[in-house]
C-alpha positions in Angstrom: 133.5 210.6 104.7 131.9 212.2 101.6 128.2 212.1 101.4 128.2 210.0 98.2 130.2 207.3 100.0 127.3 206.9 102.4 125.1 206.2 99.4 127.7 203.5 98.3 128.7 205.7 95.3 132.3 206.1 94.1 132.0 209.7 92.8 129.8 212.7 93.3 126.9 212.2 90.9 125.7 215.8 90.5 128.8 217.9 90.3 128.3 221.2 88.5 131.6 220.7 86.6 131.3 219.8 82.9 132.6 216.3 83.2 132.3 214.4 79.9 132.1 211.0 81.8 128.7 212.1 83.2 127.3 213.4 79.9 123.9 212.0 79.0 123.4 211.8 75.3 119.9 213.0 74.9 118.7 212.5 71.2 119.1 216.2 70.4 122.5 216.5 72.0 123.7 213.2 70.3 122.6 214.5 66.9 124.4 217.8 67.4 127.5 216.1 68.6 127.6 213.8 65.6 127.0 216.7 63.2 129.8 218.7 64.8 132.3 215.8 64.6 131.5 215.2 61.0 131.9 218.9 60.2 135.3 219.0 61.8 136.5 215.9 60.1 135.4 217.3 56.7 136.9 220.7 57.6 133.7 222.6 56.9 134.8 225.8 58.7 132.4 227.5 61.1 129.6 225.8 63.1 127.4 227.5 65.8 125.7 225.8 68.8 122.9 227.9 70.4 121.1 227.2 73.7 119.6 228.9 76.7 121.6 229.2 80.0 122.1 225.8 81.5 121.2 223.6 78.5 124.6 221.9 78.4 126.6 223.9 75.9 129.9 223.8 77.9 129.5 220.1 78.6 128.9 219.4 74.9 132.1 221.3 74.1 134.1 219.1 76.5 132.5 215.9 75.1 133.4 217.1 71.6 136.9 217.6 72.7 137.0 214.1 74.2 135.8 212.6 71.0 139.2 213.3 69.4 141.4 212.2 72.3 142.6 209.2 70.5 143.6 211.1 67.4 145.7 214.0 68.8 148.4 213.2 66.2 146.1 214.5 63.5 143.6 216.8 65.4 144.8 219.8 67.4 141.9 221.2 69.4 142.0 224.4 71.5 139.5 225.9 73.9 138.8 229.6 74.1 136.9 229.9 77.4 136.3 233.7 77.5 136.3 235.6 74.3 135.5 238.9 75.9 138.7 240.8 74.9 139.2 244.5 75.3 140.8 245.0 71.8 141.4 243.3 68.5 145.2 243.3 69.3 144.6 241.5 72.6 142.4 238.8 70.9 144.9 238.2 68.1 147.8 238.0 70.5 145.9 235.5 72.6 144.9 233.3 69.6 148.4 233.3 68.3 149.8 232.1 71.6 146.9 229.6 72.0 147.7 228.0 68.6 151.3 227.6 69.4 152.8 230.7 67.9 154.9 233.5 69.5 154.3 237.2 68.7 157.3 238.8 67.1 158.0 242.4 65.9 155.8 245.3 66.7 152.7 243.2 67.4 150.3 245.3 65.3 147.0 243.9 64.2 148.2 243.4 60.7 151.4 241.7 61.8 149.5 239.4 64.2 147.1 238.3 61.4 150.1 237.5 59.1 151.7 235.4 61.9 148.5 233.6 62.6 148.1 232.7 58.9 151.7 231.4 58.9 151.0 229.2 62.0 147.8 227.8 60.4 149.6 227.1 57.1 152.4 225.3 58.8 150.1 223.1 60.9 147.4 222.5 58.4 149.4 222.0 55.2 153.0 221.2 56.1 152.1 219.0 59.2 148.8 217.8 57.9 146.9 218.6 61.1 143.3 219.7 61.5 143.3 222.8 63.8 140.1 223.3 65.7 139.1 226.3 67.9 136.2 225.7 70.3 134.8 229.1 71.6 132.7 229.0 74.8 130.5 231.9 75.9 130.4 233.0 72.3 127.9 235.8 73.1 130.8 237.7 74.6 132.4 238.1 71.2 132.4 241.8 70.1 131.5 242.7 66.5 135.2 243.3 65.7 135.9 239.9 67.3 133.4 238.2 65.0 135.1 240.0 62.1 138.4 238.5 63.2 136.8 235.0 63.2 135.5 235.7 59.7 138.9 236.7 58.5 140.6 233.6 60.0 138.1 231.5 58.1 139.4 233.0 54.9 142.7 231.3 55.5 142.4 228.2 53.3 144.1 226.1 50.7 142.5 224.7 47.5 140.9 221.7 49.3 139.9 222.9 52.8 139.9 225.7 55.4 143.0 225.9 57.7 140.9 226.6 60.8 137.8 224.9 62.1 135.7 226.9 64.5 132.8 225.9 66.7 131.1 228.7 68.7 128.9 227.8 71.7 126.7 230.7 72.6 123.4 231.8 74.2 120.4 232.5 72.1 121.1 236.2 72.1 124.1 235.5 69.9 121.8 234.9 66.9 120.5 238.5 67.1 124.1 239.6 66.8 125.0 237.6 63.7 121.8 237.4 61.7 122.6 240.8 60.1 126.2 239.8 59.3 125.8 238.3 55.9 129.5 237.9 55.2 129.8 235.8 58.4 126.6 233.8 57.9 127.8 232.8 54.4 130.6 231.0 56.1 128.5 229.1 58.7 128.2 225.4 57.9 125.5 224.7 60.5 123.6 226.4 63.3 122.5 223.8 65.9 120.1 224.4 68.8 120.0 222.7 72.2 116.5 222.4 73.6 115.4 221.7 77.2 115.0 218.1 78.2 111.7 216.2 78.2 110.5 214.4 81.3 111.8 211.0 80.1 115.2 212.5 79.2 115.3 214.1 82.6 114.6 210.7 84.2 117.2 209.0 82.1 119.9 211.6 82.8 119.4 211.4 86.6 119.7 207.6 86.4 122.7 207.8 84.0 124.6 210.1 86.3 123.9 207.9 89.4 125.0 204.8 87.6 128.2 206.5 86.3 128.9 207.4 90.0 128.7 203.8 91.0 125.0 203.0 91.7 123.6 199.6 90.8 121.4 200.0 87.6 118.4 198.4 89.3 118.5 200.7 92.3 116.1 203.6 92.7 117.2 206.7 94.6 114.7 209.2 93.1 111.0 208.3 93.1 109.0 209.0 89.9 107.1 211.8 91.5 110.4 213.4 92.7 111.8 213.2 89.1 108.6 214.9 87.8 108.9 217.7 90.4 112.5 218.3 89.6 111.7 218.4 85.8 108.9 221.0 86.4 111.0 223.1 88.7 114.0 223.1 86.3 111.9 223.5 83.1 114.1 220.7 81.6 117.4 222.7 81.9 120.2 220.2 82.7 122.2 222.6 84.9 119.1 223.3 87.1 118.2 219.6 87.2 121.7 218.7 88.4 121.7 221.5 91.0 118.3 220.4 92.4 119.3 216.7 92.4 122.4 217.5 94.4 120.6 219.5 97.1 117.7 217.1 97.2 120.1 214.2 97.8 121.8 216.0 100.6 118.4 216.9 102.1 117.2 213.3 102.0 120.4 212.2 103.8 119.9 214.8 106.5 116.3 213.7 107.0 117.4 210.0 107.2 115.4 209.1 104.0 116.5 206.2 101.8 115.2 207.9 98.7 114.6 211.4 97.3 110.8 211.9 97.4 108.6 214.6 96.0 108.3 216.0 99.5 112.1 216.4 99.8 112.1 218.3 96.4 109.2 220.5 97.7 111.2 221.5 100.7 114.2 222.3 98.6 112.1 224.5 96.3 110.4 226.2 99.3 113.8 227.2 100.7 114.9 228.6 97.4 111.6 230.6 97.1 112.2 232.1 100.5 115.7 233.1 99.7 117.3 230.6 102.0 120.3 228.5 101.1 119.4 225.3 99.4 120.1 222.0 101.2 120.2 222.1 105.0 120.3 225.9 105.4 122.9 228.0 107.1 122.8 227.8 110.9 123.8 230.7 113.1 127.4 230.9 114.1 126.8 230.0 117.8 124.9 226.9 116.7 127.6 225.8 114.2 128.9 222.8 116.1 125.5 221.6 117.1 124.3 221.7 113.5 127.4 219.8 112.4 126.8 217.1 115.0 123.2 216.9 113.9 124.2 216.4 110.2 126.7 213.7 111.2 124.1 211.9 113.2 121.6 212.2 110.4 124.1 210.8 107.9 124.7 207.7 110.2 120.9 207.1 110.3 120.7 207.5 106.6 123.5 205.0 106.1 121.6 202.5 108.3 118.4 203.0 106.3 120.2 202.4 103.1 121.3 199.0 104.2 117.6 198.0 104.7 115.7 196.5 101.8 113.6 199.1 100.0 109.9 198.9 100.8 107.7 200.9 98.4 105.7 203.6 99.9 102.0 204.3 99.2 102.8 206.1 96.0 104.2 202.9 94.5 101.5 200.5 95.7 98.9 199.2 93.3 95.5 200.8 93.7 92.4 198.8 94.8 91.3 198.3 91.2 94.7 197.6 89.8 96.6 194.3 90.1 100.2 194.6 91.4 101.7 193.6 88.1 99.4 195.5 85.8 100.9 198.3 83.8 98.8 201.3 82.8 100.0 203.3 79.8 100.1 207.0 80.6 100.8 210.2 78.6 104.2 211.7 79.2 104.1 215.1 81.0 106.5 216.3 78.3 103.5 216.5 75.9 101.8 219.0 78.1 104.9 221.0 78.7 107.0 221.6 81.8 105.1 222.9 84.8 101.7 221.4 83.7 100.1 218.6 85.6 99.1 215.4 83.9 95.5 215.0 82.9 94.3 212.0 84.9 91.7 211.1 82.2 94.5 210.7 79.7 96.1 207.9 81.8 93.0 205.7 82.0 93.2 202.9 79.5 89.8 201.7 78.3 89.6 198.0 77.3 88.2 197.6 73.8 88.8 193.9 73.2 90.5 191.0 74.9 94.2 191.6 75.1 93.7 195.1 73.7 93.6 198.6 75.4 93.3 202.2 74.2 96.6 204.2 74.0 97.3 207.9 73.4 97.3 207.4 69.6 96.7 203.8 69.0 96.3 200.5 70.8 98.1 198.6 73.5 98.3 194.8 73.0 99.3 192.0 75.3 102.4 190.4 73.7 100.9 187.0 73.3 97.8 188.2 71.5 99.8 190.5 69.2 102.2 187.7 68.2 99.3 185.4 67.5 97.9 187.9 65.1 101.3 188.8 63.6 103.2 185.5 63.3 105.1 186.8 60.3 107.0 189.3 62.5 108.6 186.6 64.7 112.0 185.6 63.5 114.2 182.5 64.1 117.7 182.9 65.5 118.8 179.9 63.4 121.4 181.1 61.0 124.8 182.8 61.2 125.0 186.6 60.8 127.8 189.1 60.2 128.4 192.3 62.1 130.9 195.1 61.6 132.6 196.2 64.8 131.9 199.8 65.7 134.2 202.2 67.4 134.8 201.2 71.1 132.7 198.0 70.9 133.7 195.0 72.9 132.9 191.3 72.2 130.8 191.1 75.3 128.6 194.0 74.3 128.1 192.6 70.8 127.1 189.2 72.2 124.7 190.7 74.7 123.2 192.9 72.0 122.7 190.2 69.4 121.9 187.1 71.5 120.5 188.7 74.7 122.8 186.5 76.9 126.1 187.1 78.6 129.3 185.9 76.9 130.1 182.4 78.4 132.7 179.8 77.7 130.6 177.7 75.3 129.6 180.7 73.2 133.2 182.0 73.3 134.4 178.7 71.8 131.7 178.9 69.1 132.7 182.4 68.2 136.4 181.5 67.9 135.5 178.5 65.7 133.4 180.8 63.4 136.2 183.5 63.5 139.6 181.8 63.2 141.3 185.2 63.0 139.9 186.3 66.3 143.2 186.2 68.2 142.5 188.7 71.0 138.7 189.0 71.9 139.5 191.9 74.3 140.8 194.0 71.4 138.5 194.4 68.4 139.5 196.5 65.5 137.0 199.1 64.3 135.6 198.0 61.0 136.4 194.3 61.6 133.8 191.8 60.5 132.6 189.1 62.9 130.6 186.0 62.1 127.9 185.3 64.8 127.0 181.6 64.8 123.5 180.4 65.6 122.7 179.5 69.2 122.1 175.8 69.9 118.4 175.2 69.5 117.8 178.5 67.9 115.2 180.8 69.4 112.2 182.9 68.4 112.1 186.7 68.8 112.7 190.0 67.1 115.6 192.1 65.8 114.9 195.5 67.2 116.1 199.1 67.3 116.7 200.1 71.0 115.1 203.5 71.8 115.1 204.0 75.6 115.8 202.1 78.9 114.0 202.6 82.2 114.3 201.4 85.8 110.6 200.3 86.0 107.9 199.1 83.7 105.5 202.0 84.5 108.0 204.6 83.3 108.7 202.5 80.1 105.0 202.2 79.5 104.5 206.0 79.9 107.3 206.7 77.5 106.0 204.2 74.9 102.4 205.5 75.1 103.6 209.1 74.4 106.0 208.2 71.6 105.3 208.5 67.9 104.0 205.3 66.2 104.4 206.5 62.7 107.4 204.2 62.0 105.8 201.0 63.2 104.8 199.4 66.5 106.8 199.8 69.7 107.6 196.9 72.1 107.8 197.2 75.9 110.5 194.5 76.8 112.2 193.1 79.8 116.0 192.9 79.8 118.9 192.3 82.2 121.8 193.6 80.1 124.6 195.3 82.0 124.4 199.1 81.9 120.8 199.3 80.8 117.6 199.5 82.8 115.6 196.3 83.4 112.8 197.6 81.1 113.1 199.1 77.6 111.2 200.4 74.6 112.3 199.1 71.2 111.1 199.3 67.6 110.9 196.2 65.4 113.4 195.8 62.6 110.6 194.6 60.3 109.0 198.0 60.6 112.1 199.5 59.0 112.0 197.2 56.0 115.5 195.7 56.6 116.8 192.2 56.0 118.3 190.3 58.9 121.8 191.1 57.7 121.1 194.8 57.4 119.7 194.7 61.0 122.9 193.1 62.2 125.0 195.7 60.4 123.0 198.5 62.0 123.5 197.1 65.5 120.0 195.6 65.9 119.2 194.1 69.3 117.9 190.6 69.6 114.9 190.3 72.0 113.4 186.9 72.9 109.7 186.6 72.3 109.2 185.7 76.0 110.7 189.0 77.0 108.1 191.2 75.2 105.5 192.5 77.6 103.3 194.9 75.7 103.0 196.1 72.1 102.0 199.7 71.1 100.5 199.9 67.7 99.3 202.9 65.7 95.7 203.4 64.6 
């Protein structure tokens, strides 16, 4: 039995392989991914992605590749995993074969370039395909290799370039190319991947566990464990994944139902002492005994996992804090990885009934805020139209706009409002749906979802550290599938949109009763 099966998971959650299914789209990564996809579709030529070791460059390249899986009849994408060639002739020969050509004749550099141009012209002009070359480990490219890339980008017709290139490289790559003006002139965009913040680390760990089969409301890593992992990894995804993997194994061996900060501390101590991470490496003559011990520990862990989770002292409310009270705290990401939180920054000082001090504004009880801002409450009492986005399902649209699961009565109402809705399981991208009003209407907000969390404290911490320049933030409760039970959203009214614009942009309907706190700027 694999260890993840004991945890009731279907797959290994912290594999070090660049699996696109486990990709967590942090805001910076998501923005880079969208810009790269647009650049490829518009045939903009060369794009460069820079990042330190372990920031997710290789994974991003695989996710970009997967984004075009359904359009292989038009897009032909190739991966160059190791561009460290010994000679220009070797590189050109490899590229020609990679792009579907076959070297003929003497195979000199000039002949190989001519043949490459012929292949690109046939595919890009005669066959109408977009040929893309994704180069991983771009810092291994020699100066002459970069010159070959530049010459390939010169192959173009009147409307577009025949080859699209994306180079994923470490930061040192910039020092190599910043003096190559002829190459820089052909760069469409240079994108940078930064380390993750504490809330992005938390969200990535939770996302990978859910993708592996964990129930969204289950907690395997305590908040303090997540903070310890973030500090130890300095926000680098690869290190985070590696620490999570070994910490999970260590917790199983110790018979723990959760990964705690103490488990992470032991893993880090082993690494500092130069010992193997995880359970260590027993001497040869104790191999069988160690194996039996591990098996016994896994059985104990499996038993513990079947018991209901009882919060430890770290999750209990303090003597001066009610069990359900939420204290807004400053995210550790503001102080930087490796720095401890300032306890004084987490203490909210009451300044008025229903009002508390926040990091850069005020925190209101929802009832008090709605009483003072009745104009921001909207009625769900009229039909709206929504344009189906790529990959959306009817169930997801209903849950996003109504906040309730898709049931039989609502399904019948949708079919009456949309006579052309023949197969609700297959929605065409760009199709317009009419969303009828719910019986009895409802009061609430159309919101822009920002982040989801597995507990209210984490959501409050994130909201108190977030920017309030674009309007108030709302800490809300939700039970939507695939999301945490608590979220932080921004009101549509703060963006100056009409209700129809909010629907078109994929606004989320939140019932007034599900709003817990409101974070407002000064």
